[in-house]
C-alpha positions as CSV (number, residue, x, y, z in Angstrom):
1,M,42.9,-12.8,-28.7
2,V,43.5,-16.3,-29.8
3,F,42.5,-18.3,-32.9
4,S,40.3,-20.5,-30.9
5,S,38.0,-17.7,-29.6
6,L,34.7,-16.4,-30.8
7,P,35.9,-12.7,-31.1
8,F,38.7,-13.9,-33.4
9,L,36.4,-16.1,-35.5
10,F,33.5,-13.8,-35.8
11,V,34.9,-10.3,-35.5
12,F,38.6,-9.9,-36.2
13,L,38.9,-12.6,-38.9
14,P,35.9,-11.5,-41.1
15,A,36.8,-7.8,-40.7
16,F,40.4,-8.3,-41.5
17,F,39.9,-10.5,-44.6
18,L,37.2,-8.2,-45.9
19,C,39.6,-5.3,-45.8
20,Y,42.5,-7.4,-47.1
21,G,40.5,-8.7,-50.0
22,L,39.3,-5.3,-51.1
23,A,42.7,-3.6,-50.6
24,P,44.9,-2.9,-53.7
25,T,48.0,-5.0,-54.0
26,R,50.3,-2.2,-53.0
27,W,48.4,-1.8,-49.7
28,K,48.2,-5.4,-48.6
29,N,51.4,-5.4,-46.6
30,V,50.3,-2.2,-44.9
31,L,47.1,-3.8,-44.0
32,L,48.8,-7.0,-42.9
33,F,51.2,-5.0,-40.7
34,G,48.5,-2.8,-39.2
35,G,46.1,-5.7,-38.6
36,S,48.8,-7.8,-37.0
37,V,49.8,-5.0,-34.7
38,A,46.1,-4.6,-33.7
39,F,45.9,-8.3,-33.1
40,Y,49.0,-8.2,-30.9
41,A,47.8,-5.1,-29.1
42,Y,44.5,-6.8,-28.2
43,G,46.5,-9.4,-26.2
44,A,48.9,-6.8,-24.7
45,L,46.5,-4.2,-23.5
46,E,47.7,-4.5,-19.9
47,T,51.3,-4.1,-21.0
48,P,51.3,-1.4,-23.7
49,L,55.0,-0.9,-23.5
50,Y,55.4,-4.4,-25.0
51,I,53.6,-3.2,-28.1
52,A,56.1,-0.3,-28.3
53,L,59.0,-2.9,-27.8
54,L,57.8,-4.9,-30.8
55,L,57.6,-1.8,-33.0
56,V,61.0,-0.5,-31.9
57,T,62.5,-3.9,-32.5
58,I,61.2,-3.8,-36.1
59,G,62.7,-0.3,-36.5
60,V,66.1,-1.2,-35.0
61,N,66.4,-4.4,-37.1
62,W,65.2,-2.6,-40.3
63,L,68.0,0.0,-39.8
64,V,70.6,-2.6,-38.9
65,G,69.6,-4.8,-41.9
66,L,70.2,-1.8,-44.3
67,R,73.7,-1.6,-42.7
68,L,74.3,-5.2,-43.5
69,A,73.8,-4.8,-47.3
70,P,76.7,-6.1,-49.3
71,G,79.6,-3.7,-49.6
72,R,78.6,-1.7,-46.5
73,P,81.5,-1.1,-44.0
74,R,81.7,-2.9,-40.6
75,R,79.0,-5.4,-41.5
76,K,80.1,-7.9,-38.8
77,L,80.0,-5.3,-36.1
78,W,76.5,-4.3,-37.1
79,L,75.4,-7.9,-37.1
80,I,76.8,-8.4,-33.6
81,L,75.1,-5.2,-32.3
82,G,71.8,-6.2,-33.9
83,L,71.9,-9.6,-32.3
84,I,72.9,-8.2,-28.9
85,Y,69.9,-5.9,-29.1
86,D,67.4,-8.7,-30.0
87,F,68.6,-11.2,-27.5
88,F,69.0,-8.7,-24.7
89,W,65.2,-8.4,-24.4
90,L,64.7,-12.1,-24.5
91,L,67.3,-12.6,-21.8
92,L,65.9,-9.8,-19.7
93,F,62.3,-10.8,-19.7
94,K,62.6,-14.6,-19.9
95,Y,65.9,-15.5,-18.2
96,A,66.9,-12.7,-15.8
97,G,64.7,-14.0,-13.1
98,F,66.2,-17.5,-13.4
99,F,69.8,-16.3,-13.1
100,F,68.9,-13.9,-10.3
101,D,67.0,-16.4,-8.3
102,N,69.7,-19.1,-8.7
103,G,72.5,-16.6,-8.0
104,A,70.7,-15.5,-4.8
105,A,70.3,-19.2,-3.8
106,V,74.0,-19.8,-4.3
107,W,74.9,-16.6,-2.3
108,N,72.5,-17.5,0.5
109,F,74.0,-21.0,0.7
110,S,77.6,-19.9,0.7
111,T,77.2,-16.9,3.0
112,G,74.2,-17.7,5.2
113,D,72.6,-14.4,4.1
114,T,68.9,-14.1,3.1
115,V,69.0,-12.2,-0.1
116,S,65.5,-11.9,-1.6
117,R,64.9,-14.3,-4.5
118,S,61.8,-12.6,-5.9
119,W,62.3,-11.4,-9.4
120,S,59.8,-11.7,-12.2
121,L,58.7,-9.8,-15.3
122,I,55.7,-10.4,-17.4
123,L,56.9,-12.2,-20.5
124,P,56.0,-10.3,-23.7
125,I,53.7,-12.4,-25.9
126,G,55.6,-14.4,-28.5
127,I,59.0,-12.9,-27.7
128,S,60.7,-16.3,-28.0
129,F,59.3,-16.8,-31.5
130,Y,59.7,-13.3,-32.9
131,T,63.3,-12.9,-31.5
132,F,64.4,-16.0,-33.4
133,Q,62.6,-14.8,-36.5
134,I,64.2,-11.4,-36.6
135,A,67.6,-12.9,-35.7
136,S,67.3,-15.1,-38.7
137,Y,66.6,-12.0,-40.9
138,L,69.8,-10.3,-39.8
139,I,71.9,-13.4,-40.2
140,D,70.4,-14.2,-43.7
141,V,71.2,-10.6,-44.8
142,Y,74.7,-10.9,-43.5
143,W,75.2,-14.2,-45.2
144,E,73.8,-12.6,-48.4
145,K,71.1,-15.2,-48.7
146,V,68.5,-12.4,-49.0
147,E,68.5,-8.7,-49.7
148,P,67.7,-6.4,-46.8
149,A,64.1,-5.1,-46.6
150,R,64.0,-1.7,-48.1
151,S,60.6,-1.1,-46.6
152,F,59.9,-0.8,-42.8
153,V,56.3,-2.0,-43.5
154,D,57.5,-5.1,-45.4
155,L,59.8,-6.1,-42.5
156,G,57.0,-5.3,-40.1
157,A,54.6,-7.5,-42.1
158,Y,57.1,-10.3,-41.9
159,L,57.7,-10.2,-38.2
160,C,54.2,-9.3,-37.0
161,M,52.3,-11.5,-39.4
162,F,49.5,-12.5,-37.0
163,P,49.0,-16.1,-38.1
164,Q,52.5,-17.0,-36.7
165,L,53.4,-14.1,-34.5
166,I,52.6,-15.6,-31.1
167,A,53.5,-19.3,-31.4
168,G,55.1,-20.0,-34.7
169,P,55.8,-21.7,-36.9
170,I,59.2,-20.0,-36.9
171,V,59.4,-18.5,-40.3
172,Q,62.8,-17.6,-41.6
173,Y,62.9,-14.4,-43.7
174,N,64.4,-16.1,-46.7
175,Q,61.3,-18.4,-46.8
176,V,58.9,-15.5,-47.4
177,A,61.0,-12.7,-48.8
178,A,59.8,-13.1,-52.4
179,Q,56.2,-13.5,-51.2
180,L,56.4,-10.2,-49.3
181,K,57.3,-8.5,-52.6
182,S,54.8,-10.2,-54.8
183,R,52.1,-12.8,-54.1
184,S,48.7,-13.7,-55.4
185,T,45.7,-15.5,-53.9
186,S,43.3,-17.7,-55.9
187,L,40.0,-19.1,-54.9
188,A,41.7,-22.5,-54.7
189,D,44.2,-21.0,-52.2
190,I,41.3,-19.5,-50.1
191,D,39.4,-22.8,-50.2
192,E,42.5,-24.8,-49.2
193,G,43.4,-22.3,-46.5
194,L,40.0,-22.4,-44.9
195,R,40.0,-26.2,-44.9
196,I,43.4,-26.3,-43.2
197,F,42.3,-23.7,-40.7
198,V,39.1,-25.6,-39.7
199,L,41.1,-28.9,-39.3
200,G,43.5,-27.0,-37.0
201,L,40.6,-25.5,-35.0
202,G,39.2,-29.0,-34.5
203,S,42.5,-30.4,-33.4
204,K,42.8,-27.7,-30.8
205,V,39.2,-27.4,-29.5
206,L,37.8,-30.9,-30.0
207,L,40.9,-32.9,-29.2
208,A,43.6,-31.0,-27.3
209,N,41.1,-29.2,-24.9
210,R,39.1,-32.3,-24.3
211,I,41.9,-34.7,-23.5
212,G,43.7,-32.0,-21.6
213,A,40.9,-32.2,-19.0
214,L,42.3,-35.6,-18.0
215,W,45.7,-34.1,-17.2
216,S,44.0,-31.3,-15.3
217,D,42.0,-33.8,-13.3
218,A,45.1,-35.7,-12.4
219,Q,46.9,-32.6,-11.2
220,A,43.8,-31.6,-9.2
221,A,43.7,-35.0,-7.5
222,G,47.3,-34.8,-6.6
223,F,50.0,-37.0,-8.2
224,D,50.5,-38.9,-4.9
225,S,46.9,-40.1,-5.0
226,L,47.1,-41.6,-8.4
227,S,47.2,-45.3,-9.2
228,T,49.9,-46.4,-11.6
229,P,47.4,-47.0,-14.5
230,A,45.9,-43.6,-13.9
231,A,49.3,-42.0,-13.9
232,W,50.1,-43.5,-17.2
233,M,46.8,-42.4,-18.6
234,A,47.6,-38.8,-17.4
235,A,51.0,-38.9,-19.0
236,A,49.4,-40.1,-22.3
237,A,46.8,-37.3,-22.0
238,F,49.4,-34.6,-21.6
239,S,51.3,-36.0,-24.6
240,F,48.2,-35.9,-26.8
241,Q,47.2,-32.5,-25.5
242,L,50.6,-30.9,-26.2
243,Y,50.6,-32.4,-29.7
244,F,47.1,-31.5,-30.8
245,D,47.4,-28.1,-29.2
246,F,50.5,-27.0,-31.0
247,Y,49.7,-29.0,-34.2
248,G,46.3,-27.3,-34.3
249,Y,47.8,-23.8,-33.9
250,S,50.4,-24.5,-36.6
251,L,47.7,-25.8,-39.0
252,M,45.6,-22.7,-38.4
253,A,48.6,-20.5,-39.0
254,V,49.4,-22.3,-42.2
255,G,45.8,-22.0,-43.3
256,L,45.5,-18.3,-42.6
257,G,48.8,-17.7,-44.4
258,R,47.6,-19.7,-47.5
259,I,44.5,-17.4,-47.7
260,M,46.8,-14.4,-47.8
261,G,49.1,-15.9,-50.4
262,F,51.9,-17.1,-48.1
263,D,53.3,-20.6,-48.0
264,L,54.2,-20.9,-44.3
265,P,56.5,-23.9,-43.5
266,E,55.1,-27.2,-42.2
267,N,55.7,-27.7,-38.5
268,F,54.6,-31.3,-37.8
269,R,54.8,-34.5,-39.8
270,D,53.2,-37.3,-37.8
271,P,55.8,-37.2,-35.1
272,Y,54.2,-39.9,-32.9
273,Q,54.8,-42.4,-35.7
274,S,58.5,-42.1,-35.2
275,V,60.6,-45.1,-34.2
276,S,63.5,-43.1,-32.7
277,M,63.9,-39.8,-30.9
278,T,66.1,-38.6,-33.7
279,E,63.3,-39.2,-36.2
280,F,60.8,-37.7,-33.7
281,W,62.7,-34.4,-33.7
282,R,62.8,-34.3,-37.4
283,R,59.0,-34.4,-37.4
284,W,58.1,-32.3,-34.3
285,H,58.3,-28.5,-34.3
286,M,60.3,-28.7,-37.5
287,T,60.8,-25.0,-37.8
288,L,62.5,-24.8,-34.4
289,G,64.7,-27.7,-35.3
290,S,65.6,-26.1,-38.6
291,W,66.5,-22.8,-36.9
292,F,68.9,-24.4,-34.4
293,R,70.4,-26.5,-37.2
294,E,71.0,-23.6,-39.6
295,Y,72.0,-20.9,-37.1
296,V,73.7,-22.9,-34.3
297,Y,74.6,-26.5,-35.2
298,I,76.0,-25.9,-38.7
299,P,78.0,-22.7,-37.7
300,L,79.6,-24.7,-34.9
301,G,80.7,-27.2,-37.4
302,G,77.9,-29.7,-37.4
303,N,79.0,-33.3,-37.8
304,R,82.0,-32.3,-39.9
305,V,84.4,-31.6,-37.1
306,G,85.0,-35.1,-35.6
307,K,83.1,-37.2,-33.2
308,A,84.0,-35.4,-30.0
309,K,83.1,-31.9,-31.4
310,T,79.9,-33.3,-33.0
311,V,78.8,-34.5,-29.5
312,R,79.7,-31.1,-28.1
313,N,77.7,-29.4,-30.8
314,L,74.7,-31.6,-30.1
315,L,75.0,-30.9,-26.4
316,I,75.0,-27.1,-27.0
317,V,72.0,-27.4,-29.3
318,W,69.9,-29.5,-27.0
319,L,70.7,-27.5,-23.9
320,L,69.7,-24.3,-25.8
321,T,66.6,-26.0,-27.1
322,G,65.6,-26.9,-23.5
323,F,66.4,-23.5,-22.2
324,W,64.5,-21.8,-25.1
325,H,61.3,-23.6,-23.9
326,G,61.6,-22.2,-20.4
327,A,63.8,-20.6,-17.8
328,S,63.7,-23.5,-15.4
329,W,65.9,-26.4,-14.4
330,N,63.4,-29.0,-15.6
331,F,63.7,-27.7,-19.2
332,L,67.5,-27.9,-19.0
333,L,67.1,-31.5,-17.7
334,W,64.7,-32.2,-20.5
335,G,67.2,-30.9,-23.1
336,L,70.0,-33.0,-21.5
337,L,67.8,-36.1,-21.6
338,L,67.1,-35.6,-25.3
339,F,70.9,-35.1,-25.9
340,V,71.7,-38.4,-24.2
341,L,69.0,-40.3,-26.1
342,L,70.0,-38.8,-29.5
343,T,73.7,-39.5,-28.8
344,V,73.0,-43.1,-27.9
345,E,70.9,-43.4,-31.0
346,R,73.7,-42.1,-33.2
347,A,75.9,-44.8,-31.8
348,G,73.7,-47.5,-33.4
349,L,70.4,-47.7,-31.5
350,R,68.6,-45.7,-34.2
351,A,69.7,-48.1,-36.9
352,F,68.5,-51.0,-34.9
353,F,65.1,-49.5,-34.4
354,E,64.8,-48.7,-38.1
355,R,65.4,-52.4,-38.9
356,H,63.0,-53.5,-36.2
357,R,60.3,-50.9,-36.4
358,W,57.9,-52.6,-34.0
359,L,60.5,-52.4,-31.3
360,G,61.1,-48.7,-32.2
361,H,57.4,-48.0,-31.7
362,L,57.5,-49.7,-28.3
363,Y,60.6,-47.6,-27.4
364,M,58.9,-44.4,-28.4
365,L,55.7,-45.4,-26.6
366,L,57.7,-45.0,-23.4
367,A,60.2,-42.3,-24.4
368,I,57.6,-39.8,-25.6
369,P,55.4,-39.5,-22.5
370,L,58.3,-39.8,-20.1
371,S,60.2,-37.0,-21.8
372,W,57.1,-34.8,-21.9
373,M,56.7,-35.3,-18.1
374,L,60.0,-33.5,-17.6
375,F,58.5,-30.8,-19.8
376,A,55.2,-30.6,-18.0
377,I,56.2,-30.7,-14.3
378,T,58.5,-27.9,-13.2
379,D,58.5,-28.8,-9.5
380,F,61.2,-31.5,-9.0
381,S,59.5,-32.8,-5.9
382,Q,56.2,-33.3,-7.7
383,L,58.1,-34.8,-10.7
384,G,59.6,-37.4,-8.3
385,I,56.2,-38.2,-6.9
386,F,54.7,-38.6,-10.4
387,F,57.5,-40.9,-11.5
388,S,57.1,-42.9,-8.3
389,R,53.5,-43.5,-9.4
390,L,54.5,-44.4,-12.9
391,F,57.1,-46.9,-11.6
392,P,56.0,-48.0,-8.1
393,L,59.1,-49.7,-6.8
394,D,57.2,-50.5,-3.5
395,G,54.7,-52.5,-5.5
396,Q,51.8,-50.3,-4.6
397,I,50.1,-49.7,-7.9
398,G,46.8,-48.7,-6.4
399,G,46.0,-45.1,-5.6
400,I,44.2,-43.5,-2.7
401,F,40.9,-43.5,-4.7
402,A,40.1,-47.1,-5.6
403,G,39.4,-47.5,-9.3
404,D,40.5,-44.0,-10.3
405,W,41.8,-45.3,-13.6
406,L,38.4,-46.9,-14.3
407,E,36.7,-43.5,-13.7
408,F,39.2,-41.8,-16.0
409,G,38.5,-44.5,-18.6
410,Q,34.8,-44.0,-18.4
411,I,35.1,-40.2,-18.8
412,Y,38.1,-39.9,-21.2
413,G,38.5,-43.3,-22.7
414,H,36.9,-42.4,-26.0
415,W,39.0,-39.2,-26.2
416,L,42.2,-41.2,-25.6
417,A,41.1,-43.6,-28.4
418,L,40.4,-40.7,-30.8
419,C,43.7,-39.0,-30.1
420,L,45.5,-42.2,-30.7
421,L,43.7,-42.6,-34.0
422,F,44.4,-39.1,-35.2
423,C,48.1,-39.5,-34.4
424,T,48.3,-42.2,-37.1
425,P,48.5,-41.6,-40.9
426,L,45.1,-43.2,-41.4
427,P,42.9,-40.1,-41.0
428,K,45.2,-38.2,-43.5
429,K,44.9,-41.0,-46.0
430,L,41.2,-41.1,-45.7
431,W,41.0,-37.3,-45.9
432,A,43.0,-37.3,-49.2
433,K,40.4,-39.6,-50.7
434,V,37.3,-37.6,-49.7
435,K,38.6,-34.0,-49.5
436,T,37.2,-33.0,-52.9
437,T,33.8,-34.6,-52.3
438,P,30.7,-33.2,-50.6
439,V,31.5,-35.5,-47.6
440,A,34.4,-33.3,-46.8
441,I,32.3,-30.1,-46.8
442,V,29.8,-31.7,-44.4
443,F,32.7,-32.9,-42.2
444,L,34.4,-29.5,-42.1
445,L,31.1,-27.8,-41.3
446,A,30.4,-30.3,-38.5
447,V,33.9,-29.7,-37.1
448,F,33.7,-25.9,-37.2
449,W,30.3,-25.7,-35.6
450,A,31.2,-28.3,-32.9
451,A,34.2,-26.2,-32.1
452,V,32.1,-23.0,-32.0
453,Y,29.7,-24.7,-29.6
454,C,32.5,-25.8,-27.3
455,L,33.9,-22.2,-27.3
456,Y,30.4,-20.8,-26.6
457,M,30.1,-23.1,-23.7
458,G,33.4,-22.0,-22.3
459,M,35.2,-25.2,-23.0
460,N,38.5,-23.7,-24.0
461,D,42.1,-23.6,-22.7
462,P,45.0,-21.3,-23.7
463,F,47.5,-22.6,-26.2
464,L,50.2,-24.3,-24.2
465,Y,53.0,-22.8,-26.3
466,F,51.9,-19.2,-25.4
467,R,53.9,-19.5,-22.2
468,F,57.1,-19.9,-24.2
């Protein structure tokens, strides 16, 4: 079950919030925990052991967290054991196949043998996200930033909270610990949460899904058949799809959290308005960046350990960031590219672009879609073909199908224009002026029912970040 689905909108959501609203305060965490497990179980019906894994993970970390309370003996040992347990499952399900396949490839190359390279496990839904969240809980308790959860249900409500369980934002325990103990919801919170949710739903269904069809058409046609203009349109389409897909999910999560009395952290802040890659990654997937900064970069010494070690720390963070997104060489290459760009920007390029912002925008106009292509295309041969169409060194900018870019423009030109518009601050400024007027209500109703119509007609795609 996903947020952008009719069963969620018209069955799960009304039923859950009816029960949640009627439940006494002392039972709200129980209801949130139980409802979230039911939400997760719906998506994991074919792999019921993964439901058990999630529940056991909560139990193990609850017990370990109690062992990490101030004054308890062997706190560091318990922290290490808890983190080993948490990351063991992530490594097993997400990365074991990568290491096995590459190890087999090296063995076959060096020995001439033919060791089988088939290893794959179904990735538990949301494991990358909830592993980082529960790890932050253990570390925060060890650092004495928060008290350990005395209630198994409270910790379960934190980790399983259905708005952010599957694809974030990555919520650190210290950000919601107080709200888990005591929170209230006003009519104003419910109203604001519903508005945010509908805007997120529109971003996903009416923008991401529609522009994503251009990228799908480009893939179906074959990268080698694309003209250079069509290839650039496809790259722009994927960049817009990825943004509005993930931004829309994050907005819906924040909106649902607001209805329940939680202030979930912001995950995006107009990233495509950045003038440097450094600024971009302070605006994009902000909760992931915050996690790596607080639990990897700063513990390694951050930028307080000299230039050489600072560069080392950046390299570690960005290789891990790339690898977190997927067990594939293209993600490692993507992380390495970002490391190189950010290192060069630290050397003075960023300051130059901040002084000459129009040049910075031109720079990012190239850097954003090109970097996302490393993210989107996992097959290196296909990646090479696509880049050869973006930059045709042979001078052949035309594709196999004459005028393919004109056809793309006729079908998707208005969606490209709308996505470009909604990447700017202009819609937010306009919304701030009208959000308390009847115009806003009409607009939100139009967005909601347009999205419902698209879902009813089957015009929906899975959230891109579900695969991570």
